[in-house]
Backbone as CSV, one residue per row, in Angstrom:
resi,resn,N_x,N_y,N_z,CA_x,CA_y,CA_z,C_x,C_y,C_z
1,MET,-185.590,-74.470,28.302,-185.084,-73.263,27.710,-184.807,-73.407,26.237
2,SER,-185.187,-72.437,25.413,-184.917,-72.439,24.023,-183.649,-71.642,23.709
3,ILE,-182.695,-72.400,22.946,-181.493,-71.706,22.663,-181.620,-70.874,21.365
4,LEU,-182.624,-71.280,20.658,-182.978,-70.540,19.334,-184.429,-70.417,19.227
5,SER,-184.954,-69.225,18.973,-186.438,-69.017,18.780,-186.592,-68.255,17.378
6,ILE,-187.300,-68.872,16.627,-187.762,-68.444,15.210,-189.111,-67.859,15.333
7,GLU,-189.444,-66.543,14.892,-190.747,-66.015,15.086,-191.225,-65.339,13.702
8,ASN,-192.123,-66.064,13.107,-192.800,-65.603,11.855,-191.808,-65.039,10.839
9,ILE,-190.861,-65.934,10.531,-189.830,-65.427,9.502,-190.371,-65.612,8.030
10,TYR,-190.315,-64.463,7.370,-190.539,-64.525,5.877,-189.332,-64.262,5.170
11,LYS,-189.071,-64.856,4.080,-187.849,-64.455,3.130,-188.341,-64.462,1.672
12,ASN,-188.170,-63.352,1.036,-188.591,-63.098,-0.471,-187.448,-62.985,-1.203
13,TYR,-187.425,-63.687,-2.375,-186.485,-63.306,-3.425,-187.235,-62.904,-4.572
14,GLY,-187.523,-61.473,-4.592,-188.426,-61.009,-5.604,-189.801,-61.380,-5.294
15,SER,-190.387,-62.019,-6.411,-191.773,-62.568,-6.198,-191.873,-63.859,-5.638
16,VAL,-190.639,-64.470,-5.373,-190.588,-65.863,-4.796,-190.484,-65.798,-3.293
17,GLN,-191.442,-66.433,-2.654,-191.438,-66.586,-1.224,-190.785,-67.798,-0.786
18,ALA,-189.549,-67.716,-0.311,-188.735,-69.015,0.086,-189.151,-69.383,1.558
19,LEU,-189.597,-68.510,2.307,-190.093,-68.803,3.774,-191.361,-68.078,3.913
20,LYS,-192.322,-68.695,4.566,-193.633,-67.975,4.658,-194.089,-68.177,6.197
21,GLY,-193.650,-67.197,7.033,-194.179,-67.034,8.387,-193.733,-68.359,9.167
22,VAL,-192.398,-68.735,9.042,-192.026,-69.959,9.875,-191.659,-69.489,11.340
23,SER,-192.182,-70.331,12.292,-191.773,-70.155,13.700,-191.615,-71.531,14.302
24,PHE,-190.532,-71.606,15.140,-190.217,-72.796,15.978,-189.139,-72.443,16.936
25,ASN,-189.109,-73.312,17.988,-188.068,-73.214,19.024,-187.105,-74.364,19.111
26,VAL,-185.903,-74.092,19.314,-184.912,-75.189,19.376,-184.497,-75.280,20.884
27,PRO,-184.913,-76.418,21.561,-184.623,-76.522,22.993,-183.010,-76.709,23.278
28,LYS,-182.609,-76.204,24.258,-181.228,-76.264,24.590,-180.840,-77.703,24.802
29,GLY,-179.750,-78.180,24.249,-179.278,-79.515,24.401,-179.834,-80.487,23.499
30,SER,-180.813,-80.044,22.549,-181.336,-80.973,21.571,-180.426,-81.169,20.307
31,VAL,-180.849,-82.156,19.624,-180.487,-82.407,18.143,-181.631,-82.104,17.403
32,PHE,-181.626,-80.954,16.706,-182.885,-80.501,15.973,-182.621,-80.557,14.500
33,GLY,-183.549,-81.383,13.952,-183.392,-81.610,12.538,-184.443,-80.674,11.713
34,ILE,-183.867,-80.006,10.604,-184.689,-79.204,9.733,-184.779,-80.042,8.427
35,LEU,-186.051,-80.471,8.169,-186.223,-81.354,7.185,-187.157,-80.779,6.122
36,GLY,-187.055,-81.208,4.738,-187.985,-80.793,3.753,-187.317,-81.220,2.379
37,PRO,-188.090,-81.381,1.311,-187.642,-81.644,0.090,-186.979,-80.567,-0.597
38,ASN,-186.362,-80.622,-1.682,-185.666,-79.610,-2.328,-186.640,-78.501,-2.585
39,GLY,-186.149,-77.227,-2.344,-186.893,-76.109,-2.588,-187.790,-75.780,-1.391
40,SER,-187.703,-76.400,-0.197,-188.601,-76.235,0.871,-188.202,-75.033,1.710
41,GLY,-186.993,-74.534,1.582,-186.523,-73.453,2.461,-185.526,-73.769,3.519
42,LYS,-185.024,-75.085,3.519,-183.976,-75.396,4.454,-182.805,-74.583,4.524
43,THR,-182.103,-74.399,3.516,-180.872,-73.735,3.343,-181.156,-72.338,3.571
44,THR,-182.230,-71.761,3.025,-182.564,-70.176,3.412,-182.595,-70.117,4.966
45,MET,-183.333,-71.009,5.563,-183.519,-71.018,6.967,-182.033,-70.983,7.718
46,LEU,-181.262,-71.868,7.337,-179.852,-71.956,7.896,-179.154,-70.611,7.697
47,GLY,-179.179,-70.200,6.392,-178.543,-68.930,6.132,-178.949,-67.705,7.061
48,ILE,-180.249,-67.642,7.350,-180.826,-66.582,8.143,-180.332,-66.770,9.692
49,ILE,-180.225,-68.084,10.068,-179.869,-68.447,11.499,-178.361,-67.880,11.593
50,MET,-177.562,-68.108,10.657,-176.108,-67.829,10.633,-175.856,-66.316,10.205
51,ASP,-176.864,-65.543,9.949,-176.788,-64.236,9.530,-176.024,-63.978,8.202
52,ILE,-175.964,-64.986,7.387,-175.607,-64.953,5.960,-176.692,-64.216,5.107
53,LEU,-177.932,-64.537,5.498,-179.068,-63.827,4.856,-179.887,-63.148,5.847
54,LYS,-180.626,-62.129,5.347,-181.478,-61.237,6.292,-182.956,-61.605,5.945
55,PRO,-183.649,-61.861,6.976,-185.161,-62.137,6.649,-185.885,-60.858,6.077
56,THR,-186.934,-61.194,5.302,-187.634,-59.979,4.788,-188.518,-59.467,6.062
57,SER,-189.013,-60.397,6.790,-189.600,-59.817,7.990,-189.471,-60.973,9.078
58,GLY,-189.930,-60.662,10.277,-189.857,-61.548,11.366,-188.616,-61.508,12.039
59,THR,-188.345,-62.246,13.294,-187.366,-62.142,14.111,-186.811,-63.497,14.600
60,TYR,-185.552,-63.528,15.138,-185.059,-64.673,15.747,-184.233,-64.310,16.818
61,LYS,-184.073,-65.055,17.940,-183.293,-64.918,19.032,-182.327,-66.000,19.351
62,LEU,-181.113,-65.738,19.896,-180.210,-66.659,20.320,-180.114,-66.541,21.819
63,LEU,-180.254,-67.542,22.510,-180.146,-67.565,23.967,-181.084,-66.560,24.612
64,GLY,-182.241,-66.323,23.958,-183.277,-65.448,24.546,-183.010,-63.942,24.168
65,GLU,-182.051,-63.654,23.320,-181.668,-62.236,23.043,-181.472,-62.057,21.597
66,VAL,-181.668,-60.845,21.135,-181.394,-60.520,19.673,-179.880,-60.752,19.438
67,PRO,-179.596,-61.549,18.366,-178.252,-61.901,18.125,-177.299,-60.822,17.820
68,SER,-176.138,-60.890,18.570,-175.069,-59.955,18.344,-173.763,-60.864,17.873
69,GLU,-172.700,-60.150,17.550,-171.372,-60.878,17.212,-170.993,-61.861,18.321
70,ILE,-171.338,-61.363,19.653,-170.964,-62.223,20.725,-171.696,-63.441,20.655
71,HIS,-173.070,-63.392,20.390,-173.857,-64.661,20.392,-173.344,-65.543,19.188
72,ARG,-173.087,-64.947,18.047,-172.721,-65.754,16.885,-171.490,-66.424,16.960
73,ARG,-170.488,-65.913,17.819,-169.316,-66.618,18.144,-169.516,-67.943,18.910
74,GLN,-170.724,-68.077,19.269,-170.968,-69.287,20.206,-171.591,-70.452,19.182
75,ILE,-171.583,-70.027,17.806,-172.063,-71.034,16.878,-170.984,-71.625,16.033
76,GLY,-170.937,-72.839,15.893,-170.000,-73.478,14.957,-170.763,-74.027,13.724
77,THR,-170.316,-73.834,12.574,-171.011,-74.102,11.369,-170.223,-75.051,10.444
78,PHE,-170.906,-75.995,9.889,-170.422,-77.000,8.820,-171.413,-76.932,7.690
79,LEU,-171.104,-76.377,6.550,-172.003,-76.090,5.517,-171.706,-76.777,4.161
80,GLU,-170.489,-76.994,3.926,-169.994,-77.616,2.653,-169.198,-78.782,2.789
81,THR,-168.788,-79.329,1.641,-167.793,-80.440,1.711,-166.427,-79.819,2.300
82,PRO,-165.806,-80.630,3.154,-164.683,-80.079,3.930,-163.599,-79.532,2.965
83,ASN,-163.158,-78.388,3.238,-162.227,-77.555,2.455,-160.922,-77.215,3.237
84,PHE,-159.975,-78.140,3.258,-158.701,-77.982,3.826,-157.647,-78.111,2.813
85,TYR,-156.325,-77.798,3.289,-155.161,-78.038,2.371,-154.796,-79.455,2.441
86,HIS,-154.722,-79.963,1.238,-154.654,-81.475,1.175,-153.224,-81.881,1.643
87,TYR,-152.327,-81.086,1.419,-150.919,-81.544,1.679,-150.420,-81.165,3.110
88,LEU,-151.383,-80.612,3.850,-150.993,-80.320,5.258,-151.574,-81.385,6.191
89,SER,-151.152,-81.397,7.392,-151.584,-82.453,8.484,-152.978,-81.847,9.002
90,ALA,-153.669,-82.892,9.580,-154.936,-82.384,10.312,-154.687,-81.290,11.304
91,GLU,-153.628,-81.577,12.085,-153.308,-80.481,13.214,-153.022,-79.132,12.589
92,ARG,-152.231,-79.123,11.474,-151.755,-77.819,10.904,-152.991,-77.131,10.196
93,ASN,-153.895,-77.990,9.567,-155.092,-77.378,9.113,-155.976,-76.739,10.120
94,LEU,-155.971,-77.456,11.298,-156.812,-76.759,12.356,-156.181,-75.506,12.974
95,HIS,-154.828,-75.513,12.929,-154.125,-74.155,13.359,-154.470,-72.977,12.408
96,ILE,-154.570,-73.326,11.134,-154.915,-72.374,10.142,-156.414,-71.926,10.296
97,ALA,-157.154,-72.846,10.568,-158.696,-72.541,10.747,-158.785,-71.639,12.063
98,ALA,-158.070,-72.066,13.114,-158.078,-71.193,14.407,-157.552,-69.902,14.099
99,ALA,-156.490,-69.739,13.340,-155.932,-68.323,12.981,-156.998,-67.503,12.311
100,ILE,-157.741,-68.093,11.328,-158.763,-67.399,10.592,-159.860,-66.940,11.531
101,LYS,-160.324,-67.819,12.510,-161.362,-67.537,13.314,-160.953,-66.642,14.452
102,GLY,-159.703,-66.521,14.682,-159.166,-65.628,15.730,-159.414,-66.260,17.180
103,ARG,-159.475,-67.685,17.186,-159.819,-68.346,18.508,-159.514,-69.799,18.394
104,GLY,-159.191,-70.386,19.574,-159.334,-71.816,19.651,-158.154,-72.585,19.250
105,SER,-156.884,-71.951,19.145,-155.653,-72.674,18.920,-155.259,-73.748,19.964
106,GLU,-155.417,-73.219,21.182,-155.264,-74.021,22.348,-156.199,-75.169,22.586
107,ASP,-157.208,-75.163,21.684,-158.364,-76.145,21.855,-158.000,-77.261,20.923
108,ILE,-157.103,-77.220,20.003,-156.899,-78.266,18.982,-156.766,-79.678,19.499
109,PRO,-155.941,-79.941,20.545,-155.827,-81.282,21.113,-157.151,-81.768,21.624
110,ARG,-157.958,-80.883,22.212,-159.364,-81.353,22.742,-160.250,-81.753,21.564
111,VAL,-160.334,-80.868,20.527,-161.295,-81.269,19.403,-160.817,-82.447,18.578
112,LEU,-159.512,-82.558,18.374,-159.035,-83.806,17.804,-159.323,-84.993,18.573
113,GLU,-159.302,-84.989,19.825,-159.692,-86.183,20.632,-161.231,-86.372,20.563
114,MET,-161.949,-85.362,20.567,-163.455,-85.315,20.422,-163.946,-86.083,19.293
115,VAL,-163.180,-85.893,18.055,-163.656,-86.401,16.958,-162.833,-87.682,16.574
116,ASN,-162.057,-88.158,17.645,-161.277,-89.489,17.380,-160.258,-89.393,16.259
117,LEU,-159.557,-88.177,16.217,-158.486,-88.152,15.264,-157.132,-87.911,15.742
118,THR,-156.923,-87.936,17.084,-155.618,-87.584,17.768,-154.527,-88.540,17.112
119,HIS,-154.846,-89.729,16.929,-153.840,-90.686,16.267,-153.558,-90.387,14.842
120,ARG,-154.209,-89.504,14.245,-153.985,-89.188,12.789,-153.655,-87.732,12.735
121,LYS,-153.300,-86.926,13.869,-153.190,-85.521,13.707,-152.001,-85.157,12.897
122,LYS,-150.871,-85.997,12.696,-149.814,-85.711,11.885,-149.971,-86.021,10.407
123,SER,-151.127,-86.871,10.117,-151.341,-87.270,8.789,-151.879,-86.255,7.846
124,ARG,-151.459,-86.315,6.607,-152.002,-85.362,5.597,-153.348,-85.486,5.264
125,PHE,-154.114,-84.361,5.168,-155.545,-84.393,4.857,-155.842,-85.366,3.674
126,SER,-154.941,-85.468,2.650,-155.219,-86.115,1.519,-155.318,-87.629,1.741
127,THR,-154.727,-88.085,2.920,-154.808,-89.556,3.232,-156.070,-89.957,3.950
128,PHE,-156.948,-88.927,4.269,-158.114,-89.291,5.143,-159.248,-89.824,4.282
129,SER,-160.063,-90.640,4.903,-161.340,-91.172,4.147,-162.248,-89.940,4.238
130,LEU,-163.316,-90.013,3.526,-164.389,-89.017,3.433,-164.972,-88.841,4.887
131,GLY,-165.254,-89.936,5.688,-165.760,-89.788,6.849,-164.819,-89.129,7.835
132,MET,-163.453,-89.397,7.710,-162.532,-88.600,8.593,-162.491,-87.210,8.239
133,LYS,-162.623,-86.869,6.844,-162.649,-85.436,6.522,-163.780,-84.686,7.120
134,GLN,-164.838,-85.356,7.112,-166.127,-84.832,7.700,-165.865,-84.541,9.107
135,ARG,-165.230,-85.506,9.848,-164.960,-85.382,11.272,-164.027,-84.244,11.582
136,LEU,-163.055,-84.156,10.730,-162.054,-83.046,10.825,-162.808,-81.607,10.738
137,ALA,-163.773,-81.558,9.804,-164.422,-80.401,9.523,-165.322,-80.045,10.737
138,ILE,-165.915,-81.064,11.404,-166.611,-80.787,12.677,-165.756,-80.421,13.758
139,ALA,-164.409,-80.935,13.883,-163.473,-80.584,14.770,-163.264,-78.972,14.684
140,SER,-163.140,-78.532,13.320,-162.880,-77.147,13.216,-163.954,-76.364,13.617
141,CYS,-165.285,-76.866,13.471,-166.466,-76.186,14.092,-166.347,-75.998,15.508
142,LEU,-165.743,-77.042,16.165,-165.802,-76.980,17.738,-164.707,-76.221,18.272
143,LEU,-163.789,-75.632,17.403,-162.740,-74.799,18.037,-163.444,-73.569,18.740
144,GLY,-162.904,-73.225,19.891,-163.561,-72.212,20.784,-164.694,-72.584,21.591
145,ASN,-165.047,-73.946,21.484,-165.988,-74.606,22.308,-167.473,-73.873,22.127
146,PRO,-167.971,-73.823,20.952,-169.335,-73.167,20.800,-170.313,-73.959,21.370
147,SER,-171.497,-73.358,21.861,-172.552,-74.041,22.416,-173.552,-74.569,21.517
148,VAL,-173.505,-74.071,20.146,-174.344,-74.551,19.209,-173.644,-74.944,17.857
149,LEU,-173.984,-76.131,17.407,-173.355,-76.501,16.067,-174.543,-76.429,14.939
150,ILE,-174.180,-75.929,13.886,-175.113,-75.951,12.685,-174.423,-76.943,11.687
151,LEU,-175.166,-77.855,11.253,-174.530,-78.900,10.311,-175.452,-79.132,9.157
152,ASP,-175.007,-78.801,7.878,-175.792,-78.979,6.799,-175.417,-80.273,6.013
153,GLU,-176.251,-81.195,6.015,-176.025,-82.570,5.433,-174.650,-83.242,5.923
154,PRO,-174.524,-83.381,7.061,-173.252,-83.850,7.734,-172.847,-85.195,7.196
155,THR,-173.765,-85.959,6.666,-173.558,-87.362,6.224,-173.547,-87.537,4.838
156,ASN,-173.718,-86.365,4.123,-173.820,-86.472,2.578,-172.658,-87.159,1.892
157,GLY,-172.925,-88.213,1.179,-171.917,-88.895,0.349,-171.196,-89.869,1.120
158,LEU,-171.405,-90.118,2.448,-170.685,-91.057,3.202,-171.128,-92.360,3.024
159,ASP,-170.178,-93.381,3.165,-170.559,-94.854,3.169,-171.215,-95.132,4.553
160,PRO,-171.769,-96.398,4.698,-172.343,-96.717,6.013,-171.469,-96.605,7.265
161,VAL,-170.070,-96.853,7.024,-169.212,-96.686,8.145,-169.083,-95.210,8.406
162,GLY,-168.798,-94.364,7.481,-168.849,-93.008,7.713,-169.999,-92.397,8.355
163,ILE,-171.265,-92.748,7.835,-172.524,-92.304,8.492,-172.490,-92.793,10.010
164,ALA,-172.165,-93.963,10.310,-172.229,-94.372,11.621,-171.182,-93.583,12.595
165,GLU,-170.091,-93.090,12.038,-169.124,-92.391,12.730,-169.656,-90.944,13.031
166,ILE,-170.283,-90.398,12.029,-170.921,-89.046,12.189,-172.070,-89.117,13.147
167,ARG,-172.791,-90.164,13.157,-173.997,-90.356,14.045,-173.589,-90.509,15.493
168,ALA,-172.526,-91.266,15.689,-172.017,-91.476,17.059,-171.328,-90.138,17.490
169,LEU,-170.710,-89.430,16.751,-170.125,-88.111,17.144,-171.177,-87.180,17.521
170,ILE,-172.272,-87.061,16.791,-173.421,-86.115,17.089,-174.007,-86.571,18.455
171,LYS,-174.248,-87.792,18.616,-174.758,-88.155,19.914,-173.794,-87.924,21.072
172,LYS,-172.455,-88.058,20.938,-171.541,-87.774,21.920,-171.555,-86.282,22.169
173,LEU,-171.599,-85.436,21.155,-171.606,-83.994,21.447,-172.902,-83.576,22.204
174,GLN,-173.997,-84.137,21.839,-175.264,-83.872,22.650,-175.100,-84.216,24.114
175,LEU,-174.562,-85.337,24.357,-174.375,-85.738,25.665,-173.485,-84.825,26.434
176,GLU,-172.546,-84.122,25.877,-171.773,-83.178,26.470,-172.376,-81.787,26.568
177,GLY,-173.478,-81.611,26.115,-174.313,-80.419,26.212,-174.331,-79.555,25.042
178,THR,-173.923,-79.955,23.908,-173.876,-79.150,22.745,-175.353,-79.148,22.085
179,THR,-175.873,-78.096,21.648,-177.141,-78.041,20.905,-176.706,-78.170,19.312
180,ILE,-177.428,-79.081,18.701,-176.940,-79.239,17.326,-178.252,-79.139,16.411
181,ILE,-178.055,-78.233,15.351,-179.076,-78.046,14.433,-178.598,-78.566,13.144
182,MET,-179.387,-79.597,12.491,-178.847,-80.081,11.351,-179.932,-80.219,10.199
183,ALA,-179.596,-79.972,9.035,-180.434,-80.147,7.853,-179.990,-81.396,7.128
184,SER,-180.922,-82.205,6.742,-180.538,-83.503,6.171,-181.720,-84.042,5.361
185,HIS,-181.412,-84.811,4.248,-182.356,-85.529,3.560,-182.365,-86.899,3.795
186,LEU,-181.425,-87.457,4.618,-181.399,-88.808,5.055,-182.408,-89.073,6.266
187,LEU,-183.598,-89.312,6.016,-184.675,-89.365,7.104,-184.296,-90.450,8.135
188,ASP,-183.734,-91.545,7.613,-183.419,-92.609,8.646,-182.295,-92.211,9.642
189,GLU,-181.352,-91.375,9.111,-180.384,-90.976,10.045,-180.960,-89.819,10.974
190,VAL,-181.850,-88.979,10.521,-182.478,-88.074,11.320,-183.129,-88.667,12.373
191,GLU,-183.922,-89.692,12.041,-184.731,-90.374,13.038,-183.995,-90.949,14.278
192,LYS,-182.645,-91.515,13.925,-181.899,-92.174,14.783,-181.082,-91.076,15.607
193,VAL,-180.838,-89.870,15.242,-180.066,-88.936,16.040,-180.811,-87.781,16.610
194,CYS,-181.908,-87.332,15.804,-182.606,-86.194,16.248,-183.493,-86.358,17.499
195,THR,-183.586,-85.234,18.281,-184.654,-85.399,19.395,-185.841,-84.493,18.996
196,HIS,-185.656,-83.563,18.116,-186.646,-82.681,17.673,-186.527,-82.348,16.215
197,VAL,-187.674,-82.178,15.494,-187.621,-81.724,14.089,-188.633,-80.551,13.696
198,ALA,-188.198,-79.901,12.638,-189.077,-79.124,11.969,-189.214,-79.450,10.501
199,ILE,-190.390,-79.750,9.937,-190.540,-80.054,8.583,-191.182,-79.009,7.709
200,LEU,-190.464,-78.618,6.738,-190.780,-77.504,5.794,-191.275,-78.140,4.415
201,LYS,-192.232,-77.293,3.849,-192.681,-77.684,2.564,-193.116,-76.387,1.848
202,LYS,-192.333,-76.135,0.674,-192.613,-74.878,-0.088,-192.526,-73.704,0.871
203,GLY,-191.554,-73.576,1.859,-191.360,-72.422,2.658,-192.366,-72.360,3.847
204,GLU,-193.214,-73.286,3.885,-194.151,-73.223,5.060,-193.785,-74.332,6.120
205,LEU,-193.995,-74.145,7.347,-193.727,-75.110,8.442,-195.025,-75.913,8.524
206,VAL,-194.828,-77.341,8.268,-196.013,-78.194,8.219,-196.000,-78.919,9.649
207,ALA,-194.947,-79.089,10.279,-194.974,-79.904,11.581,-193.725,-79.477,12.373
208,THR,-193.741,-79.406,13.623,-192.494,-79.236,14.542,-192.761,-79.709,15.892
209,GLY,-191.715,-80.353,16.591,-191.937,-80.862,17.862,-190.984,-81.926,18.050
210,GLY,-191.021,-82.585,19.215,-190.233,-83.820,19.493,-190.394,-84.849,18.416
211,VAL,-189.466,-85.569,18.110,-189.501,-86.689,17.124,-190.636,-87.695,17.565
212,ASN,-190.624,-87.974,18.813,-191.739,-88.875,19.328,-193.227,-88.350,19.169
213,GLU,-193.246,-87.047,19.318,-194.566,-86.327,19.207,-194.996,-86.379,17.741
214,ILE,-193.971,-86.063,16.835,-194.320,-86.119,15.335,-194.721,-87.401,14.839
215,LEU,-194.111,-88.522,15.433,-194.499,-89.860,15.015,-195.665,-90.338,15.671
216,ALA,-195.959,-89.788,16.799,-196.979,-90.427,17.780,-198.363,-89.948,17.380
217,ASN,-198.836,-90.390,16.102,-200.280,-90.165,15.888,-201.122,-91.379,15.797
218,GLU,-200.426,-92.564,15.678,-201.180,-93.821,15.791,-200.006,-94.918,15.881
219,ASP,-200.495,-96.106,16.472,-199.750,-97.236,16.579,-200.183,-98.280,15.509
220,ILE,-199.180,-99.089,15.146,-199.440,-99.994,14.146,-199.089,-101.446,14.556
221,VAL,-200.075,-102.392,14.474,-199.783,-103.841,14.671,-199.817,-104.594,13.371
222,GLU,-198.771,-105.331,13.038,-198.699,-106.129,11.913,-198.946,-107.575,12.348
223,ILE,-199.825,-108.228,11.645,-200.142,-109.594,11.899,-200.153,-110.465,10.613
224,GLY,-199.782,-111.767,10.775,-199.801,-112.513,9.581,-200.148,-114.054,10.041
225,ALA,-200.560,-114.851,9.125,-200.882,-116.286,9.398,-200.804,-116.997,8.018
226,ALA,-200.674,-118.295,8.186,-200.549,-119.184,7.012,-201.734,-118.975,6.100
227,ASN,-202.986,-118.968,6.720,-204.212,-118.804,5.987,-204.670,-117.315,5.974
228,LEU,-204.036,-116.466,4.987,-204.380,-115.097,5.047,-205.692,-114.751,4.782
229,SER,-206.481,-115.499,3.918,-207.835,-115.109,3.726,-208.774,-115.322,4.958
230,ALA,-208.409,-116.458,5.724,-209.120,-116.739,6.960,-208.837,-115.631,8.033
231,LEU,-207.531,-115.085,8.034,-207.217,-114.098,8.849,-207.946,-112.792,8.515
232,GLN,-208.088,-112.470,7.231,-208.762,-111.218,6.874,-210.165,-111.357,7.283
233,LEU,-210.856,-112.468,7.150,-212.283,-112.678,7.536,-212.468,-112.493,9.061
234,SER,-211.535,-112.969,9.864,-211.508,-112.798,11.298,-211.319,-111.397,11.733
235,VAL,-210.297,-110.677,11.022,-210.022,-109.267,11.321,-211.367,-108.425,11.198
236,GLU,-212.178,-108.752,10.159,-213.419,-107.928,9.937,-214.392,-108.102,11.095
237,GLN,-214.225,-109.155,11.953,-215.167,-109.353,13.063,-214.458,-108.787,14.373
238,PHE,-213.285,-108.374,14.202,-212.462,-107.813,15.318,-212.755,-106.288,15.390
239,SER,-212.541,-105.911,16.694,-212.841,-104.291,16.910,-211.619,-103.645,17.657
240,GLY,-211.673,-102.426,17.803,-210.647,-101.606,18.487,-209.795,-100.854,17.625
241,TYR,-209.494,-101.308,16.399,-208.607,-100.669,15.473,-209.362,-99.629,14.774
242,THR,-208.699,-98.635,14.223,-209.412,-97.651,13.300,-209.365,-97.802,11.988
243,SER,-208.349,-98.514,11.403,-208.205,-98.892,9.901,-207.384,-100.067,9.845
244,MET,-207.347,-100.617,8.619,-206.524,-101.766,8.206,-205.948,-101.676,6.877
245,LYS,-204.818,-102.175,6.590,-204.228,-102.373,5.246,-203.458,-103.542,5.048
246,LEU,-203.549,-104.101,3.865,-202.781,-105.369,3.576,-201.603,-104.921,2.894
247,GLU,-200.376,-105.344,3.206,-199.144,-105.014,2.652,-198.154,-106.168,2.915
248,ASP,-197.540,-106.695,1.672,-196.654,-107.559,1.734,-197.029,-108.940,2.418
249,ASN,-198.262,-109.435,2.242,-198.864,-110.605,2.677,-199.027,-110.488,4.298
250,LEU,-199.067,-109.264,4.718,-199.239,-109.025,6.225,-200.423,-107.920,6.427
251,ILE,-201.181,-108.102,7.360,-202.248,-107.043,7.640,-201.735,-106.129,8.658
252,GLN,-201.988,-104.908,8.363,-201.561,-103.821,9.362,-202.824,-103.250,9.927
253,LEU,-202.825,-103.329,11.388,-203.963,-102.765,11.952,-203.596,-101.383,12.698
254,PHE,-204.287,-100.255,12.409,-203.987,-99.004,13.019,-204.854,-98.694,14.217
255,TYR,-204.159,-98.278,15.417,-204.788,-98.098,16.578,-204.525,-96.644,17.127
256,PRO,-205.372,-96.089,17.880,-205.126,-94.853,18.653,-203.895,-95.135,19.615
257,ILE,-203.027,-94.039,19.782,-201.841,-94.275,20.566,-202.113,-94.832,21.979
258,GLY,-201.394,-95.898,22.408,-201.540,-96.417,23.721,-202.611,-97.454,24.028
259,THR,-203.413,-97.763,22.905,-204.572,-98.557,23.098,-204.185,-100.225,22.785
260,ILE,-203.053,-100.418,22.255,-202.817,-101.841,21.872,-202.610,-102.830,22.926
261,ASN,-203.226,-103.964,22.897,-202.907,-105.003,23.785,-202.633,-106.301,22.914
262,LEU,-201.231,-106.553,22.720,-200.799,-107.635,22.004,-201.358,-108.947,22.410
263,GLU,-201.402,-109.110,23.670,-201.808,-110.416,24.234,-203.220,-110.602,23.950
264,GLY,-204.088,-109.664,24.031,-205.410,-109.710,23.577,-205.724,-109.902,22.233
265,ILE,-204.877,-109.379,21.397,-204.962,-109.647,19.859,-204.697,-110.986,19.621
266,ASN,-203.595,-111.565,20.189,-203.077,-112.925,19.939,-204.128,-113.880,20.375
267,ARG,-204.761,-113.601,21.534,-205.695,-114.636,22.209,-206.944,-114.591,21.335
268,HIS,-207.353,-113.387,20.809,-208.599,-113.489,19.996,-208.491,-114.348,18.765
269,PHE,-207.377,-114.168,18.044,-207.180,-114.972,16.816,-207.028,-116.481,17.109
270,PHE,-206.417,-116.724,18.235,-206.148,-118.130,18.658,-207.512,-118.771,18.897
271,ASN,-208.321,-118.015,19.567,-209.790,-118.572,19.867,-210.553,-118.682,18.703
272,GLU,-210.265,-118.008,17.585,-210.808,-118.094,16.280,-210.316,-119.260,15.486
273,GLY,-209.205,-120.004,16.111,-208.650,-121.076,15.357,-207.580,-120.672,14.329
274,ILE,-207.017,-119.513,14.514,-205.952,-118.975,13.681,-204.737,-118.679,14.531
275,VAL,-203.597,-119.350,14.218,-202.257,-119.249,14.881,-201.638,-118.148,14.160
276,LEU,-201.352,-117.063,14.817,-200.529,-115.939,14.142,-199.080,-116.405,14.075
277,ASN,-198.456,-116.240,12.817,-197.019,-116.460,12.651,-196.268,-115.210,12.588
278,HIS,-197.020,-114.059,12.682,-196.330,-112.753,12.832,-197.226,-111.844,13.528
279,LEU,-196.484,-111.220,14.628,-197.320,-110.265,15.393,-196.320,-109.247,15.994
280,GLN,-196.314,-108.075,15.417,-195.319,-106.993,15.682,-195.947,-105.615,15.762
281,LEU,-195.507,-104.934,16.941,-195.883,-103.568,17.177,-194.920,-102.731,16.372
282,LYS,-195.449,-101.737,15.595,-194.618,-100.796,14.843,-194.964,-99.357,15.111
283,ARG,-194.015,-98.489,15.089,-194.282,-97.111,14.964,-194.250,-96.573,13.512
284,LYS,-195.075,-95.544,13.319,-194.924,-95.023,11.992,-193.634,-94.418,11.860
285,SER,-192.892,-94.612,10.757,-191.510,-94.152,10.419,-191.613,-92.602,10.227
286,LEU,-190.479,-91.873,10.543,-190.373,-90.466,10.181,-190.606,-90.349,8.607
287,GLU,-190.020,-91.378,7.911,-190.172,-91.162,6.437,-191.587,-91.201,6.062
288,SER,-192.403,-92.125,6.488,-193.794,-92.231,6.117,-194.553,-90.993,6.555
289,LYS,-194.222,-90.469,7.758,-194.966,-89.174,8.303,-194.400,-88.021,7.371
290,PHE,-193.149,-88.004,7.065,-192.632,-86.971,6.142,-193.313,-86.875,4.825
291,MET,-193.569,-88.178,4.220,-194.181,-88.216,2.905,-195.656,-87.752,3.007
292,GLU,-196.323,-88.110,4.100,-197.655,-87.642,4.305,-197.798,-86.133,4.300
293,LEU,-196.861,-85.483,5.101,-196.862,-84.031,5.296,-196.441,-83.342,4.071
294,THR,-195.469,-83.762,3.234,-194.927,-82.967,2.195,-195.516,-83.253,0.808
295,ASN,-196.326,-84.313,0.810,-197.016,-84.656,-0.526,-198.419,-84.118,-0.463
């Protein structure tokens, strides 16, 4: 089931086309990444989903229906750097957020526990690390128990510890059934937490689907040996791969998905008198795929 369906969305700012017929579906319970370089239309797309912007044409549905205020109340949003009162406690800031939203004050203990801040609920916001501030902002989004979270660059500016905390939180929320839509430029983080992606380039959708589907266009085997020249000559007599590339004193062999036999590769070169000192199966990274699609 799709929790969000985008159908042929266009958005024009005068003569500038920010989105050009974009369509994709966000499966329920997924972590869906919207990726693209600056100017690709990511922020515009999030603005339309949240009803901050109106599309020039096209439609979108939430939970299979045309969005209404009732549907939008099921969405929690995190769009900017956390904006709380620095001199107030985490708990008090959440009470204010709940009052502004008109919902969720009884939910404060649950969301604080969800983001692992119960032990700091009485601490002033000014004493929090940036990662803790981000987690408190996500706690605010969770008030009222929305079924969908929209996160814009949730790990922006965080150190490795803060990134790991947000990554763990996103995975935890997904396991509890929350659908998460996130825009991010940190491709490594997206690859680690997202189940599905949509990649935009200059307002156009260039790829969408499961992360494994986007990556699964070929498998790569890296091989190395003490005598690299002899290995290269032997590779030229080898078959089964579609292309090869020399990189960092290793040879990369590219294969159609699911056709690699590591044991057979190792045996071939051993029979040729070459002992491999490196043999590794690799998947094409989301970053390399992203660069191929957007360049």
